[in-house]
C-alpha positions in Angstrom: 0.0 0.0 0.0 1.2 3.5 -0.8 2.4 5.7 2.1 -0.2 8.3 3.2 2.0 11.2 2.2 2.3 9.7 -1.4 -1.4 9.4 -1.6 -2.0 13.0 -0.5 0.6 14.2 -3.0 -1.1 12.4 -5.9 -4.5 13.6 -4.9 -3.4 17.2 -4.2 -4.5 18.7 -7.5 -7.4 16.3 -8.3 -10.8 18.0 -8.1 -12.9 15.2 -9.7 -14.3 12.3 -7.7 -11.8 9.6 -7.2 -11.0 6.5 -5.1 -8.1 4.1 -4.4 -8.0 0.3 -4.6 -5.1 -1.6 -3.0 -4.5 -5.0 -1.4 -4.0 -5.9 2.2 -1.6 -8.7 3.1 -3.0 -12.0 1.9 -5.6 -10.5 -0.5 -5.8 -11.1 -4.2 -7.0 -8.8 -7.0 -8.9 -11.5 -8.8 -12.4 -12.4 -7.9 -14.4 -15.6 -7.9 -18.2 -16.2 -7.7 -18.8 -15.7 -4.0 -21.5 -13.0 -4.3 -24.5 -15.2 -3.3 -22.6 -16.3 -0.1 -21.4 -12.8 0.7 -24.9 -11.3 0.2 -26.6 -14.0 2.2 -24.2 -13.6 5.2 -24.4 -9.8 5.1 -28.2 -9.9 5.1 -28.3 -12.6 7.8 -25.9 -10.8 10.2 -26.5 -7.3 9.0 -22.9 -6.6 8.1 -22.3 -3.1 6.7 -20.4 -2.7 3.4 -17.3 -1.3 5.2 -17.1 -4.4 7.4 -13.6 -5.7 7.2 -12.9 -9.2 5.9 -10.7 -10.0 8.9 -13.7 -9.2 11.2 -15.8 -11.5 9.1 -13.2 -14.3 9.4 -13.2 -13.9 13.2 -16.9 -14.3 13.4 -16.6 -17.6 11.4 -13.3 -19.2 12.5 -14.2 -22.5 11.1 -14.5 -21.2 7.5 -11.7 -22.2 5.2 -9.2 -19.3 4.7 -9.6 -19.5 1.0 -13.3 -18.5 1.3 -12.3 -15.4 3.1 -9.9 -14.5 0.4 -12.5 -15.1 -2.3 -14.8 -12.7 -0.5 -12.0 -10.1 -0.4 -11.7 -10.5 -4.1 -15.4 -9.7 -4.5 -15.0 -6.6 -2.4 -12.3 -5.3 -4.9 -15.1 -5.1 -7.5 -17.3 -2.8 -5.5 -17.4 0.8 -6.5 -17.5 2.9 -3.3 -20.9 4.3 -2.5 -19.5 7.8 -1.8 -17.9 7.8 -5.3 -21.2 6.8 -6.9 -23.0 9.5 -5.0 -20.5 12.2 -6.0 -20.7 11.4 -9.7 -24.5 11.9 -9.5 -25.6 8.9 -11.5 -23.1 9.4 -14.3 -23.0 5.6 -14.8 -25.5 2.8 -13.9 -24.9 -0.1 -16.2 -21.2 0.1 -17.2 -18.0 1.9 -16.9 -15.0 2.3 -19.2 -11.5 2.1 -17.6 -8.8 3.9 -19.6 -5.1 3.7 -18.8 -2.0 5.8 -19.7 -1.1 3.7 -22.8 -4.4 4.3 -24.4 -6.0 0.9 -23.8 -9.6 0.8 -22.5 -11.8 -1.8 -20.9 -15.6 -1.8 -20.7 -16.8 -3.3 -17.4 -20.5 -4.0 -16.9 -22.0 -3.3 -13.6 -24.5 -5.1 -11.3 -26.4 -3.7 -8.3 -27.3 -5.3 -5.0 -29.5 -2.8 -3.2 -27.2 0.3 -2.7 -24.0 -1.5 -3.8 -22.7 -1.1 -7.3 -20.0 -3.6 -8.4 -18.2 -4.7 -11.6 -19.0 -8.1 -12.9 -16.5 -10.8 -12.2 -15.5 -11.6 -15.8 -14.8 -8.0 -16.8 -12.9 -7.2 -13.6 -10.7 -10.3 -13.8 -9.9 -9.5 -17.4 -8.7 -6.0 -16.4 -6.6 -7.6 -13.6 -5.1 -10.1 -16.0 -4.4 -7.7 -18.8 -2.5 -5.4 -16.5 -0.7 -8.1 -14.6 -1.9 -6.6 -11.3 0.1 -7.9 -8.3 0.2 -7.4 -4.5 2.5 -4.3 -4.9 0.1 -2.4 -7.2 -2.3 0.4 -6.3 -5.1 1.7 -8.4 -6.0 5.4 -8.5 -9.4 5.7 -10.2 -10.7 9.1 -11.2 -13.9 10.1 -12.8 -13.4 11.7 -16.3 -16.8 12.1 -17.9 -20.0 10.2 -17.9 -19.1 6.5 -17.7 -15.4 7.0 -18.3 -12.9 6.5 -15.5 -9.2 7.1 -15.7 -7.1 4.5 -14.0 -3.5 5.1 -12.8 -1.4 2.2 -11.5 1.2 3.0 -8.8 3.7 0.6 -7.2 4.1 0.7 -3.4 7.2 2.9 -3.8 5.1 5.6 -5.5 6.3 5.0 -9.0 3.5 5.2 -11.6 3.3 2.7 -14.4 3.0 4.7 -17.6 4.1 2.2 -20.2 2.4 -1.0 -21.4 3.0 -3.8 -18.9 4.7 -6.9 -20.2 2.3 -8.8 -22.4 -0.1 -6.0 -23.0 -0.2 -4.1 -26.3 -1.5 -0.6 -27.0 -4.9 -0.5 -28.8 -3.2 1.0 -31.9 0.2 1.1 -33.3 1.1 4.0 -35.6 2.9 3.6 -38.9 4.5 6.3 -41.1 6.5 7.9 -38.2 6.7 11.1 -40.3 4.8 12.1 -43.3 6.6 11.4 -46.6 5.4 14.5 -48.4 2.6 17.1 -48.1 -0.8 15.5 -47.8 -3.1 15.4 -50.9 -6.7 15.9 -50.2 -8.8 12.8 -51.0 -12.3 12.5 -52.2 -14.6 13.4 -49.3 -16.8 10.7 -47.9 -20.0 12.4 -49.0 -19.2 11.7 -52.7 -19.7 8.0 -52.2 -23.0 6.3 -52.6 -24.9 5.5 -49.5 -24.8 1.8 -48.5 -26.4 -0.5 -46.0 -24.8 -0.6 -42.5 -23.7 -3.7 -40.8 -23.7 -4.4 -35.8 -22.2 -4.6 -31.8 -20.6 -4.0 -28.6 -17.5 -5.2 -26.9 -16.3 -7.5 -29.7 -15.9 -11.2 -28.9 -14.7 -12.9 -25.7 -11.1 -12.7 -24.6 -8.7 -9.9 -24.9 -6.0 -11.4 -27.2 -4.7 -9.3 -29.9 -2.8 -9.7 -33.1 0.2 -7.4 -33.1 -0.1 -4.6 -35.6 3.3 -5.5 -37.0 1.8 -8.9 -38.0 0.0 -7.1 -40.9 2.6 -7.3 -43.6 3.0 -4.3 -45.8 -0.2 -2.5 -44.6 0.5 0.3 -47.1 -0.7 -2.0 -49.9 -4.2 -1.7 -48.6 -4.4 2.1 -48.9 -6.4 3.8 -51.5 -4.2 6.8 -51.3 -0.6 6.0 -50.2 -0.3 9.6 -48.8 -3.1 9.1 -46.3 -2.3 8.8 -42.5 -3.1 5.4 -41.2 -2.7 2.9 -38.4 -3.6 -0.7 -37.8 -6.2 -1.6 -35.2 -6.3 -5.0 -33.7 -9.7 -6.5 -32.9 -10.1 -7.1 -29.2 -12.9 -8.1 -26.8 -13.5 -4.4 -26.0 -14.1 -2.4 -29.1 -16.3 0.4 -27.8 -14.6 3.2 -29.7 -11.8 3.6 -32.2 -9.0 5.6 -30.7 -6.5 7.5 -32.9 -3.2 7.2 -31.1 -1.2 10.3 -30.1 1.8 9.5 -32.4 -0.5 9.5 -35.4 -2.2 12.7 -34.4 1.1 14.4 -33.7 3.0 13.2 -36.7 0.3 14.4 -39.1 -1.0 17.3 -37.0 -4.5 15.8 -37.4 -7.6 17.9 -36.8 -11.0 16.6 -35.9 -14.6 17.8 -36.1 -16.6 19.0 -33.1 -17.5 16.4 -30.5 -20.6 14.5 -31.6 -20.2 15.6 -35.2 -20.5 12.9 -37.8 -17.5 10.7 -38.9 -18.0 8.3 -41.8 -16.6 4.7 -42.0 -15.9 3.9 -45.7 -16.3 0.1 -46.2 -15.4 -2.3 -49.0 -17.9 -2.1 -51.9 -18.4 1.6 -51.5 -20.7 1.1 -48.5 -20.5 3.4 -45.5 -21.6 3.7 -41.9 -21.6 6.6 -39.5 -20.2 7.3 -36.1 -19.4 10.4 -34.1 -16.3 12.3 -33.1 -15.6 11.9 -29.4 -12.9 12.7 -26.9 -12.2 10.4 -24.0 -9.4 11.2 -21.5 -8.2 13.8 -23.9 -7.8 11.4 -26.8 -9.7 11.7 -30.0 -11.8 8.7 -31.0 -14.8 7.6 -33.0 -18.0 5.9 -31.8 -19.7 3.3 -33.9 -16.7 1.0 -33.9 -18.3 -1.8 -31.9 -21.2 -1.8 -34.3 -18.9 -2.1 -37.3 -16.9 -5.0 -35.7 -20.0 -7.1 -35.0 -21.8 -6.4 -38.2 -18.8 -7.5 -40.2 -18.1 -10.6 -38.1 -14.6 -9.4 -37.0 -13.0 -11.8 -34.6 -10.2 -11.5 -32.1 -6.9 -11.7 -34.0 -8.3 -9.9 -37.0 -6.9 -6.5 -37.8 -8.2 -3.4 -39.6 -6.1 -1.0 -41.5 -7.6 2.4 -40.7 -6.9 4.9 -43.5 -7.8 8.5 -42.5 -9.3 10.8 -45.1 -9.3 14.5 -44.7 -11.1 17.4 -46.2 -10.0 21.0 -45.5 -7.4 19.5 -43.1 -10.0 17.9 -40.9 -10.5 14.1 -40.6 -13.9 13.3 -42.2 -13.8 9.6 -42.8 -12.0 6.4 -41.9 -11.6 4.0 -44.8 -11.4 0.5 -43.3 -9.6 -2.4 -44.8 -10.3 -5.8 -43.1 -7.4 -8.2 -42.6 -8.6 -11.6 -41.4 -6.4 -13.7 -39.3 -5.0 -16.7 -41.2 
C-alpha cells in the first residue's frame, strides 16, 4: 500500500471524484463467484459494506481461509458508495476504464441494493491484462459520464506509464513522419450510401494480433499519402482511438464532439459514427457496431486509413485483414 504522504501528493490537484484500490496482506485482485454467499451472510448478520474481511473471518473461525480470500476478491469489484453519489448517476450499467497507454476496458455493472459492483469476468480481465500484483495500487478518477481514468502505482510511489509486459496498445502507428505534403482525398460524401452492418464489446477474450503482423499495410491504402494505423480487434471495441503519435505526426484535426464521422467500407458502403474525446484522446464511436456487423473476430486486424477534407479528418476507410 502507498504511504499516506504519497497518496496525499497524488490527490493534491485532483478535483474530480476519485478513489483508491489496493491489497491488504493475503488478499488477491482476482475475484471468484462468492456473491451469493457474501450477500446471504451480510443480510443474515446485517454486516455493513465497510465491514472488514478480517472481522468476518473472526466471526466464522471454522471457515476455510480461501473462502475469506474469495470474498475479499469480490470486495475489490465494489465501486465505493461515496464515489457513486459524488458522480451523481453518471453511470449505472457500465464503466469504461482507460489507462496511460491508451487501452480501454468496458466493465459491466450489477447492483445489489445500494451497492454497485463490476461483474467478475470483466474485472478479472482487467486484472489479468494489466498483470496486477500485490504491490500495485489503483487510483481511479472520474473523467466524464461513464469514463474512468485509471493510474497504476507501485508501493514505492512509481507510476506505471508504459504498457505492462504482455499488453499491447490499442493502436500502433505507422509512417512515423509524413513522406510528403498530404493530398486531399475524395470526401466521404461523394460515395453512394450503402447498408450498414452491428455490436458492442467484440468477442470474448482480450487477445490481440500485433499490428506489425499485418505485412505491408500500405498496400491496402487507396491513397498512399493518407495517414493510417492498424487496429487489432479485441474483446473491448467500444470506440476507435486515434493514437497520439499518429495525431502528432500528421497534425491531425477533428470535427466537433458528436459531429459525424464516416466509415468507408469495401464495396463503397458506409456507416456513420461520431467524433468523441475520452481522456483527452480523439476517438470515433460506432466502432463496436462495425466490428460485430462485419463478423470481425479476435486476432483480425483493420487497416484504418484516415481521409481529410480541409485539413479535418472526415472519414475512416477501413480495410479488413482476417487472421489466417
